[in-house]
LUMTORMAR-896930 format. One line per 3 residues: number of its first residue (from 0); for each residue x, y, z of N, C-alpha, C, O, CB. Coordinates in steps of 0.02 Angstrom, whole numbers. Glycine has a CB too. Layout:
<nodes>
NUM	X Y Z X Y Z X Y Z X Y Z X Y Z | ...
</nodes>
This chain:
<nodes>
0	10217 7108 5487 10157 7147 5479 10098 7100 5482 10102 7043 5460 10159 7186 5413 | 10043 7124 5508 9982 7084 5511 9941 7094 5447 9932 7151 5424 9940 7103 5573 | 9917 7039 5419 9875 7041 5359 9807 7015 5378 9801 6961 5406 9906 6998 5301
3	9754 7054 5365 9687 7033 5383 9659 6982 5333 9665 6991 5272 9641 7094 5388 | 9628 6930 5359 9595 6880 5319 9527 6864 5349 9522 6856 5409 9637 6815 5313 | 9474 6861 5309 9413 6831 5333 9427 6756 5344 9466 6727 5307 9353 6842 5282
6	9397 6725 5394 9411 6654 5407 9405 6609 5345 9446 6564 5336 9365 6628 5461 | 9354 6620 5303 9346 6578 5244 9405 6585 5196 9428 6536 5167 9280 6595 5207 | 9430 6646 5187 9487 6657 5143 9550 6623 5172 9590 6596 5134 9499 6732 5134
9	9558 6626 5238 9615 6592 5269 9611 6517 5258 9661 6484 5243 9619 6608 5344 | 9551 6489 5267 9542 6417 5255 9560 6400 5183 9593 6349 5171 9470 6396 5270 | 9537 6440 5135 9554 6428 5065 9629 6429 5054 9656 6386 5018 9520 6480 5019
12	9663 6477 5084 9735 6482 5076 9770 6421 5105 9816 6393 5074 9761 6546 5110 | 9749 6399 5163 9781 6341 5195 9767 6277 5155 9812 6236 5146 9756 6333 5267 | 9706 6268 5131 9690 6209 5091 9732 6207 5027 9747 6152 5003 9615 6208 5073
15	9749 6264 4999 9787 6267 4937 9861 6251 4946 9897 6240 4897 9780 6335 4905 | 9885 6250 5007 9956 6236 5020 9973 6164 5001 9931 6119 5005 9973 6250 5094 | 10035 6153 4981 10057 6087 4960 10050 6035 5015 10036 5977 5001 10128 6090 4936
18	10060 6055 5078 10055 6007 5133 9985 5986 5149 9975 5939 5188 10086 6037 5193 | 9935 6018 5120 9865 6000 5133 9832 5975 5069 9825 5915 5060 9826 6060 5162 | 9813 6020 5026 9774 6002 4966 9810 5955 4919 9778 5912 4889 9756 6063 4930
21	9875 5963 4911 9912 5921 4864 9937 5856 4895 9958 5811 4859 9970 5960 4836 | 9936 5851 4961 9965 5793 4995 9913 5746 5026 9927 5687 5035 10012 5815 5047 | 9855 5773 5042 9805 5733 5077 9750 5710 5029 9738 5740 4977 9774 5774 5134
24	9718 5656 5047 9661 5632 5008 9603 5681 5018 9603 5720 5065 9640 5559 5029 | 9554 5680 4974 9496 5724 4983 9462 5716 5052 9441 5766 5081 9445 5711 4928 | 9457 5655 5077 9428 5645 5143 9471 5676 5198 9445 5705 5246 9418 5570 5157
27	9537 5669 5192 9582 5699 5241 9579 5775 5239 9582 5808 5290 9654 5674 5229 | 9574 5802 5178 9568 5875 5172 9504 5899 5205 9504 5950 5240 9569 5897 5097 | 9450 5863 5196 9387 5881 5228 9392 5879 5304 9367 5923 5338 9331 5835 5204
30	9423 5826 5331 9432 5822 5403 9477 5877 5429 9464 5907 5482 9462 5754 5422 | 9531 5891 5392 9576 5946 5411 9537 6012 5413 9543 6050 5461 9635 5951 5362 | 9498 6025 5361 9461 6087 5357 9409 6092 5413 9400 6145 5442 9426 6093 5289
33	9376 6037 5429 9328 6037 5484 9363 6056 5550 9336 6094 5590 9294 5968 5491 | 9422 6028 5560 9460 6044 5621 9482 6117 5621 9480 6150 5673 9521 5997 5628 | 9503 6142 5563 9524 6212 5558 9465 6259 5572 9474 6310 5605 9553 6226 5488
36	9406 6242 5549 9346 6282 5563 9337 6289 5639 9324 6343 5664 9283 6252 5531 | 9344 6233 5674 9335 6234 5747 9388 6277 5781 9373 6316 5825 9336 6163 5775 | 9450 6269 5760 9505 6309 5790 9493 6383 5778 9499 6423 5824 9573 6287 5761
39	9477 6401 5717 9466 6472 5702 9407 6500 5742 9410 6555 5768 9454 6482 5627 | 9354 6462 5747 9294 6484 5784 9310 6492 5858 9290 6541 5889 9236 6434 5774 | 9346 6444 5886 9359 6443 5958 9415 6490 5980 9409 6523 6032 9376 6373 5980
42	9468 6494 5941 9526 6533 5962 9530 6601 5930 9563 6646 5956 9589 6495 5945 | 9497 6610 5873 9501 6673 5836 9431 6695 5813 9419 6700 5753 9549 6667 5776 | 9386 6707 5861 9318 6725 5840 9318 6794 5807 9361 6836 5819 9272 6725 5901
45	9270 6803 5765 9263 6868 5732 9262 6860 5657 9269 6805 5630 9318 6914 5752 | 9253 6916 5624 9247 6916 5551 9314 6923 5515 9318 6911 5455 9202 6971 5529 | 9367 6941 5552 9433 6950 5522 9485 6921 5569 9483 6930 5629 9447 7025 5508
48	9533 6886 5539 9590 6859 5575 9651 6900 5555 9662 6911 5495 9601 6781 5560 | 9689 6924 5603 9751 6960 5589 9808 6909 5588 9827 6883 5641 9764 7017 5641 | 9834 6894 5529 9886 6842 5522 9954 6876 5514 9965 6913 5466 9871 6796 5461
51	10000 6863 5561 10066 6894 5555 10104 6866 5495 10106 6805 5484 10107 6883 5619 | 10135 6910 5456 10176 6891 5399 10244 6925 5406 10249 6981 5433 10141 6911 5332 | 10295 6892 5382 10361 6922 5379 10371 6949 5309 10353 6916 5260 10416 6872 5399
54	10400 7006 5305 10416 7035 5240 10489 7055 5239 10520 7067 5291 10370 7096 5225 | 10517 7058 5180 10585 7080 5173 10593 7112 5104 10553 7100 5059 10636 7022 5183 | 10644 7150 5097 10658 7182 5033 10732 7189 5023 10771 7192 5072 10623 7252 5029
57	10752 7192 4961 10822 7206 4944 10822 7269 4903 10784 7276 4855 10854 7145 4904 | 10864 7315 4921 10871 7377 4884 10941 7377 4854 10991 7372 4889 10859 7440 4929 | 10944 7383 4788 11008 7382 4753 11021 7450 4722 10975 7483 4696 11009 7327 4699
60	11083 7471 4725 11102 7532 4691 11164 7518 4649 11206 7476 4665 11117 7589 4743 | 11168 7554 4595 11226 7546 4551 11284 7585 4577 11277 7643 4598 11210 7568 4478 | 11342 7555 4578 11402 7589 4600 11427 7634 4544 11423 7617 4485 11457 7537 4620
63	11452 7692 4562 11478 7738 4512 11554 7732 4506 11588 7782 4494 11459 7811 4531 | 11581 7672 4514 11654 7661 4510 11680 7673 4441 11740 7665 4429 11672 7592 4531
</nodes>
């Protein structure tokens, strides 16, 4: 399913990931974010980005054995 994100919210989500915010120095995070701004502007222009997400569910029922 596609989940809509404003570009700023998507950037916040990506910066919060362990592979970015928790692993990179503040300068590296800033450079990463600057590059992400350019990618979003160039490849995904507009006020909303539709980000595909996978979802799954488990449905359990009690057996009447």
